[in-house]
C-alpha positions as CSV (number, residue, x, y, z in Angstrom):
1,M,-25.4,-1.4,7.7
2,P,-23.9,-2.7,5.7
3,L,-21.4,-0.2,3.4
4,V,-24.6,-0.9,0.1
5,Q,-27.4,-2.0,-0.4
6,P,-29.8,-2.9,-3.1
7,F,-33.0,-1.2,-3.8
8,R,-36.1,-1.5,-5.2
9,A,-35.7,1.0,-8.4
10,L,-37.4,3.7,-9.7
11,R,-37.0,2.9,-13.1
12,P,-37.5,3.3,-17.7
13,A,-40.7,1.0,-18.0
14,P,-39.0,-2.3,-20.8
15,G,-39.2,0.6,-23.5
16,R,-39.2,3.5,-22.6
17,A,-35.3,4.5,-21.6
18,A,-34.9,6.3,-24.7
19,E,-37.6,8.8,-23.9
20,V,-36.8,9.6,-20.1
21,L,-33.2,10.0,-19.7
22,A,-31.2,12.8,-20.3
23,P,-28.4,14.7,-18.4
24,P,-27.7,15.5,-15.1
25,Y,-29.7,18.2,-13.6
26,D,-26.7,20.5,-13.1
27,V,-25.0,20.4,-16.8
28,L,-28.0,23.0,-18.2
29,S,-28.8,25.6,-17.9
30,S,-32.8,26.0,-17.7
31,D,-32.7,27.6,-20.7
32,E,-30.7,24.9,-21.7
33,A,-32.8,22.2,-20.4
34,R,-36.0,23.7,-22.2
35,T,-34.5,23.1,-25.4
36,R,-33.6,19.4,-24.9
37,A,-37.3,18.5,-23.6
38,A,-38.8,21.0,-26.4
39,G,-41.0,17.4,-27.9
40,K,-40.1,14.9,-25.1
41,P,-42.7,15.2,-22.4
42,W,-41.2,11.4,-20.8
43,S,-37.5,13.9,-20.7
44,F,-36.9,12.7,-17.2
45,L,-35.4,16.7,-17.2
46,H,-39.3,17.4,-16.9
47,I,-38.5,15.7,-13.4
48,S,-35.2,17.3,-12.8
49,K,-35.4,20.8,-14.2
50,P,-39.3,21.7,-13.6
51,E,-38.9,24.9,-14.3
52,I,-38.8,24.4,-17.9
53,D,-43.0,23.7,-17.5
54,L,-43.2,26.8,-15.8
55,D,-43.3,30.1,-17.2
56,P,-39.8,31.1,-18.0
57,G,-39.2,34.0,-15.6
58,I,-39.6,32.5,-12.3
59,D,-37.6,31.8,-9.5
60,P,-36.3,27.7,-10.4
61,Y,-36.5,27.5,-6.4
62,A,-39.6,28.6,-6.2
63,P,-41.9,26.5,-4.1
64,A,-44.1,26.0,-7.2
65,V,-40.8,24.8,-9.4
66,Y,-41.1,21.4,-6.7
67,A,-44.1,20.9,-6.5
68,K,-44.4,20.6,-11.0
69,A,-41.4,18.4,-10.1
70,R,-43.8,15.9,-8.3
71,E,-46.5,16.3,-10.3
72,N,-44.8,15.2,-13.4
73,L,-43.4,12.0,-11.6
74,D,-46.5,11.3,-10.5
75,R,-47.6,12.0,-14.1
76,M,-45.1,9.2,-15.9
77,I,-45.5,6.4,-12.9
78,E,-49.6,6.7,-13.7
79,E,-48.8,6.3,-16.9
80,G,-46.8,3.5,-16.7
81,V,-43.5,5.5,-18.3
82,L,-42.2,4.8,-14.9
83,I,-42.5,1.3,-12.5
84,R,-41.3,0.6,-9.7
85,D,-39.2,-2.8,-9.0
86,D,-40.8,-5.5,-6.6
87,L,-37.8,-6.7,-5.8
88,P,-34.3,-4.9,-4.5
89,G,-32.2,-5.4,-6.2
90,Y,-28.2,-3.8,-8.0
91,Y,-29.2,-2.4,-11.3
92,V,-24.9,-2.7,-13.3
93,Y,-24.8,0.3,-14.9
94,R,-22.6,0.6,-18.4
95,L,-20.7,3.9,-20.1
96,T,-19.1,4.4,-23.7
97,W,-17.5,7.4,-24.6
98,R,-15.9,7.8,-27.3
99,D,-12.6,4.9,-26.5
100,R,-13.8,4.4,-22.7
101,V,-15.8,2.1,-21.0
102,Q,-16.9,1.9,-17.4
103,T,-19.0,-0.8,-16.2
104,G,-20.2,0.3,-12.3
105,L,-23.0,-0.6,-9.9
106,A,-25.9,1.1,-9.1
107,V,-26.3,0.8,-4.9
108,T,-27.8,3.0,-2.7
109,A,-24.7,4.0,0.1
110,S,-24.9,4.5,3.6
111,V,-25.4,7.7,5.2
112,A,-23.8,6.7,8.5
113,D,-20.4,6.6,6.3
114,Y,-20.0,9.0,4.7
115,D,-21.1,10.8,7.8
116,T,-18.1,8.9,9.3
117,N,-16.4,9.6,6.5
118,R,-15.7,6.7,5.0
119,I,-17.8,7.2,1.9
120,R,-14.8,10.2,1.5
121,K,-14.9,13.3,-0.3
122,H,-12.7,15.9,-1.5
123,E,-14.8,19.1,-2.9
124,L,-17.0,21.9,-0.7
125,T,-20.5,22.9,-1.2
126,T,-22.8,26.0,-0.9
127,P,-25.5,26.2,1.0
128,A,-27.8,27.0,-1.3
129,K,-27.2,24.4,-3.5
130,E,-27.5,21.4,-0.7
131,D,-31.0,23.2,-0.2
132,D,-32.5,23.3,-3.5
133,R,-31.5,19.1,-3.3
134,V,-33.1,18.6,-0.3
135,R,-36.1,20.4,-1.6
136,Q,-35.9,18.4,-4.4
137,I,-35.4,14.5,-2.6
138,E,-38.5,16.1,-0.1
139,A,-41.0,16.7,-2.7
140,V,-40.2,14.1,-4.4
141,G,-39.9,11.6,-2.5
142,A,-36.6,10.3,-4.0
143,Q,-32.6,10.7,-5.2
144,T,-34.2,10.9,-9.0
145,G,-29.7,12.1,-9.3
146,P,-27.1,9.3,-8.1
147,V,-23.7,10.1,-6.7
148,M,-21.1,8.5,-8.3
149,L,-18.2,7.0,-6.1
150,A,-15.2,5.4,-6.7
151,Y,-13.4,2.4,-4.9
152,R,-10.3,1.1,-5.8
153,D,-7.9,-2.1,-7.1
154,C,-10.9,-4.8,-5.9
155,A,-10.3,-7.4,-9.2
156,S,-13.1,-10.1,-7.5
157,L,-16.1,-7.2,-7.4
158,D,-14.7,-6.3,-11.4
159,A,-14.9,-9.7,-11.8
160,L,-18.9,-10.3,-11.5
161,L,-19.8,-7.2,-12.6
162,A,-17.8,-8.5,-16.4
163,Q,-19.5,-12.1,-15.6
164,I,-23.3,-10.1,-14.8
165,T,-22.3,-8.1,-18.3
166,Q,-22.7,-11.1,-20.7
167,T,-26.2,-11.9,-19.3
168,E,-29.7,-9.7,-21.1
169,R,-29.8,-6.4,-21.0
170,A,-32.4,-4.3,-19.6
171,V,-31.8,-0.6,-21.2
172,D,-30.0,0.2,-24.2
173,V,-29.5,3.3,-25.8
174,T,-27.2,6.3,-26.5
175,A,-28.3,9.4,-26.2
176,D,-28.0,12.1,-28.7
177,D,-24.7,13.4,-27.2
178,G,-23.2,9.7,-27.8
179,V,-22.7,8.2,-25.0
180,R,-23.9,4.8,-24.8
181,H,-25.6,4.3,-21.6
182,E,-26.3,-0.1,-20.8
183,M,-28.6,-1.4,-17.9
184,W,-28.5,-5.2,-16.3
185,V,-30.8,-6.3,-13.4
186,V,-29.7,-7.3,-10.4
187,A,-31.9,-9.8,-8.4
188,G,-30.4,-13.1,-7.6
189,P,-30.8,-13.5,-4.2
190,A,-27.6,-15.0,-3.7
191,T,-25.6,-12.7,-6.4
192,V,-27.1,-9.7,-4.8
193,A,-25.2,-11.3,-1.9
194,Q,-22.3,-11.7,-2.7
195,L,-22.1,-8.5,-4.4
196,T,-23.2,-7.1,-0.8
197,R,-20.6,-8.8,1.1
198,T,-18.0,-8.0,-1.7
199,I,-18.7,-4.1,-1.4
200,D,-18.5,-4.4,2.2
201,A,-15.3,-5.3,2.7
202,L,-13.9,-2.4,0.5
203,P,-11.5,0.3,3.0
204,N,-13.9,3.2,1.1
205,L,-16.2,4.5,-1.3
206,Y,-14.2,8.3,-2.8
207,I,-17.1,10.3,-3.8
208,A,-16.1,11.6,-7.8
209,D,-19.0,14.0,-8.7
210,G,-22.3,14.3,-5.9
211,H,-21.1,16.1,-3.3
212,H,-24.4,18.5,-3.2
213,R,-26.9,15.0,-3.9
214,S,-25.1,13.2,-1.6
215,A,-24.2,15.7,1.2
216,A,-28.5,16.5,0.8
217,A,-29.0,12.5,1.7
218,S,-27.1,13.3,4.2
219,R,-29.7,16.0,5.5
220,V,-33.0,14.3,4.6
221,A,-31.9,11.3,6.4
222,A,-31.1,13.5,9.7
223,A,-34.5,14.9,8.9
224,R,-36.1,12.0,9.1
225,G,-34.6,10.5,12.7
226,G,-31.7,9.7,11.3
227,P,-29.3,6.7,9.2
228,A,-31.4,3.2,11.1
229,A,-29.4,1.8,13.1
230,P,-28.1,-1.4,11.9
231,G,-30.0,-4.1,12.8
232,S,-33.1,-2.5,13.3
233,A,-36.3,-3.0,10.8
234,G,-35.4,0.6,8.6
235,S,-31.6,-0.7,8.3
236,S,-32.4,-3.1,5.3
237,S,-35.8,-1.7,3.1
238,G,-39.2,0.0,4.8
239,A,-38.6,2.6,6.7
240,G,-35.0,3.6,6.8
241,S,-33.9,3.9,3.4
242,H,-33.5,7.9,4.1
243,G,-30.1,6.2,5.8
244,R,-29.1,5.5,2.3
245,F,-28.4,7.4,-1.1
246,L,-28.2,6.6,-4.7
247,A,-25.4,6.3,-6.6
248,V,-23.4,4.4,-9.4
249,M,-20.1,2.9,-7.9
250,F,-17.1,2.1,-10.5
251,P,-13.5,0.9,-10.5
252,D,-10.3,4.5,-10.6
253,H,-9.1,2.7,-13.3
254,Q,-11.4,2.8,-16.0
255,M,-12.6,6.5,-14.5
256,T,-11.8,9.9,-16.7
257,I,-10.9,13.1,-15.9
258,L,-10.8,15.4,-18.5
259,D,-8.7,19.4,-18.1
260,Y,-10.4,21.7,-16.0
261,N,-8.5,25.4,-18.2
262,R,-8.9,28.6,-17.1
263,L,-9.4,32.1,-19.0
264,M,-7.6,35.2,-17.5
265,K,-10.3,38.2,-18.9
266,D,-7.1,40.5,-17.8
267,L,-3.4,40.6,-17.7
268,N,-3.6,42.2,-14.2
269,G,-1.5,45.6,-16.0
270,R,0.6,43.6,-17.9
271,S,1.1,43.9,-21.9
272,P,2.0,40.0,-23.4
273,A,4.9,40.5,-23.5
274,E,5.4,41.5,-19.5
275,L,3.7,38.4,-18.8
276,L,6.0,36.0,-21.1
277,A,8.9,38.3,-19.1
278,A,7.0,37.1,-15.3
279,L,6.6,33.7,-15.9
280,G,9.6,33.3,-17.1
281,E,11.2,33.5,-13.7
282,R,8.7,30.5,-12.5
283,F,8.1,28.5,-15.6
284,D,10.2,27.5,-19.3
285,V,8.9,29.3,-21.7
286,T,9.0,27.6,-25.0
287,L,7.1,29.1,-28.5
288,S,4.4,26.4,-30.5
289,D,3.1,26.0,-33.2
290,G,-0.1,24.9,-32.4
291,P,-2.6,24.3,-29.6
292,V,-0.2,22.6,-26.1
293,R,-2.3,19.9,-24.7
294,P,0.4,19.3,-21.6
295,A,1.2,15.4,-21.0
296,A,2.3,15.6,-17.0
297,R,1.0,17.8,-13.9
298,H,4.2,20.3,-14.3
299,E,3.2,21.2,-17.9
300,F,0.6,23.9,-19.0
301,G,-0.3,25.6,-22.0
302,L,-0.8,30.5,-22.4
303,F,-2.1,31.0,-25.3
304,V,-1.9,35.3,-25.9
305,D,-1.9,37.6,-28.1
306,G,-3.5,35.3,-31.1
307,T,0.2,32.5,-30.0
308,W,0.6,29.2,-28.0
309,Y,3.9,28.6,-25.2
310,A,4.1,25.8,-23.4
311,L,5.2,26.5,-20.3
312,A,6.9,23.5,-17.7
313,L,7.5,24.8,-13.9
314,H,10.8,24.5,-12.7
315,P,11.1,20.6,-10.9
316,E,11.9,23.0,-7.4
317,R,8.7,24.7,-7.5
318,V,6.4,21.0,-7.6
319,P,6.1,19.8,-4.1
320,A,6.1,16.2,-3.9
321,D,4.2,15.1,-0.3
322,D,1.8,18.1,-0.9
323,P,-1.8,15.7,-2.0
324,V,-2.9,19.7,-2.8
325,G,0.4,21.2,-3.5
326,R,0.3,19.1,-5.8
327,L,-2.1,19.2,-7.8
328,P,-1.9,21.2,-12.1
329,I,-4.7,24.0,-9.8
330,T,-2.3,24.2,-7.5
331,L,1.0,24.6,-9.4
332,L,-0.9,26.9,-11.5
333,T,-2.7,28.8,-9.0
334,K,0.3,29.7,-6.9
335,N,2.3,30.0,-9.9
336,A,0.6,32.8,-12.6
337,I,-2.6,32.8,-11.7
338,E,-2.2,33.8,-7.4
339,P,1.5,35.9,-8.0
340,L,0.8,37.3,-11.8
341,F,-3.4,37.9,-12.1
342,G,-4.0,38.9,-8.7
343,I,-6.0,35.6,-8.6
344,T,-6.6,35.0,-4.7
345,D,-10.7,33.6,-4.6
346,Q,-11.5,31.8,-8.1
347,R,-15.1,31.7,-6.9
348,R,-15.6,35.0,-6.6
349,D,-13.8,36.7,-8.6
350,K,-15.3,38.1,-12.1
351,R,-11.3,38.2,-13.6
352,I,-11.2,33.8,-13.9
353,D,-13.6,31.4,-15.8
354,F,-13.3,27.7,-17.1
355,V,-13.9,25.8,-20.2
356,G,-13.7,22.3,-19.0
357,G,-15.1,18.0,-20.4
358,G,-14.9,17.6,-24.3
359,R,-14.9,21.3,-25.8
360,G,-10.8,21.1,-25.5
361,V,-8.3,23.2,-26.4
362,E,-9.0,24.8,-29.8
363,E,-11.8,27.0,-27.1
364,L,-9.8,28.9,-25.3
365,A,-7.9,30.3,-28.2
366,R,-11.0,30.6,-30.0
367,R,-11.9,32.7,-26.9
368,V,-9.7,34.7,-26.7
369,Q,-10.0,35.7,-29.6
370,A,-13.3,35.9,-29.5
371,G,-12.4,38.4,-26.7
372,D,-13.9,36.8,-24.2
373,A,-10.4,37.0,-22.1
374,A,-7.2,38.6,-22.5
375,A,-5.3,34.6,-21.9
376,A,-5.4,31.1,-21.4
377,F,-3.7,28.3,-20.3
378,S,-4.0,25.1,-20.4
379,L,-4.0,22.3,-17.6
380,Y,-2.6,18.3,-17.4
381,P,-5.8,16.4,-15.8
382,T,-6.3,16.0,-12.4
383,Q,-5.4,12.8,-11.1
384,M,-7.8,9.3,-9.8
385,V,-4.9,8.6,-7.8
386,D,-4.3,12.2,-6.7
387,L,-7.9,13.4,-6.0
388,M,-8.4,10.0,-3.9
389,A,-5.1,11.7,-2.0
390,V,-6.4,14.2,-1.2
391,A,-9.6,12.6,-0.2
392,D,-7.7,10.8,2.2
393,A,-5.7,13.2,3.9
394,G,-9.2,14.4,4.3
395,E,-7.8,17.5,2.6
396,I,-10.3,19.7,0.4
397,M,-9.7,20.5,-3.7
398,P,-9.4,23.2,-5.8
399,P,-12.2,24.8,-6.8
400,K,-13.1,24.0,-10.5
401,S,-10.2,20.7,-11.4
402,T,-12.5,17.3,-11.6
403,W,-14.9,16.9,-15.0
404,F,-16.1,13.4,-15.2
405,E,-16.5,12.1,-18.6
406,P,-18.8,10.7,-19.9
407,K,-21.3,11.2,-17.0
408,L,-24.3,9.7,-15.8
409,A,-28.5,10.0,-17.3
410,D,-30.8,10.6,-14.6
411,G,-34.1,9.1,-15.5
412,M,-32.0,5.2,-15.4
413,V,-33.1,4.9,-11.8
414,S,-34.0,6.5,-8.8
415,H,-34.4,5.7,-4.5
416,V,-38.1,6.1,-3.7
417,L,-38.1,7.9,0.2
418,D,-39.8,4.6,1.1
């Protein structure tokens, strides 16, 4: 089975994308989704967050929620809001946010290659979240949320995608968060075949965002008898569609990871002056006259007691050949969060919180001044080269270490499991 294959996308009918496209299911709470979907009967949130159409007190993982997702999907198909392409193809997907542009390709990727680590992971998943995605896929009979993949250095693929974007768009929508979503349909057999061959020559793909979606797809495939064998009737379409998962792949050099910062609920028994003195044993600590936006992996900002400080980790504390150990969050964890704050499990400890994405370092100061935290650290963003190095080494990234922007929209394309 090739690394990726074309598919017959279920997607908005012409002119309906603006009514359908919605933020990814996992960036909104149920209350936020309910507000965002108000007055929007065709928002994909009615499928990805179907609890918004039920009693507000319902458990979002109740069987009735998944049944409602299927009911809503069927209704959107019956009303002609969503249509399915007659022939398999690829879909060029461009995201534009502020000054950032990234152009990728919507595909169905091989579950077998995911299982054997040709499609590489860098994050742990939780069973409860996997279970949720499995139940959602099985309920609606489709994968409705794409996994974001990255690929390394492939000028020929970049050139093919750029050429396709010179043709007529099928979708051009700017969402209410300012992100522009454009899509081109690639249905010509020669171009489809060329894309398949070009991508199949890549040594690896890397999961950037969507580990729970890909893990759930693997579980669904296993439950249905495993990925289709090469050369079988299901290896290109039809019964073998469960052996593939929905993804959009982008060149790594176009992808943007934003900083993922930390809020500390208390100072672990220290005064601000005592904290600064303890940090001074590991960092060069400098008073700053404004918010600190680190410019390198060993640099950090600290906001405490109404003041910003710039921290520069002593060079001997930065490992050169450890892909996980040299990450900004690992450096901060090993030199401040664990020894000074006594926090050893950032996934579960309630004394730490996270601020990621476009909120900026100003949000850190606001939260501390509002009394939500006693101190805050700003970090240099994880770099794509570091993410891929961790994945290549078979290692796992620390929790809350990557925040990708812009994000793919749910509802642009879905992969039906025939």
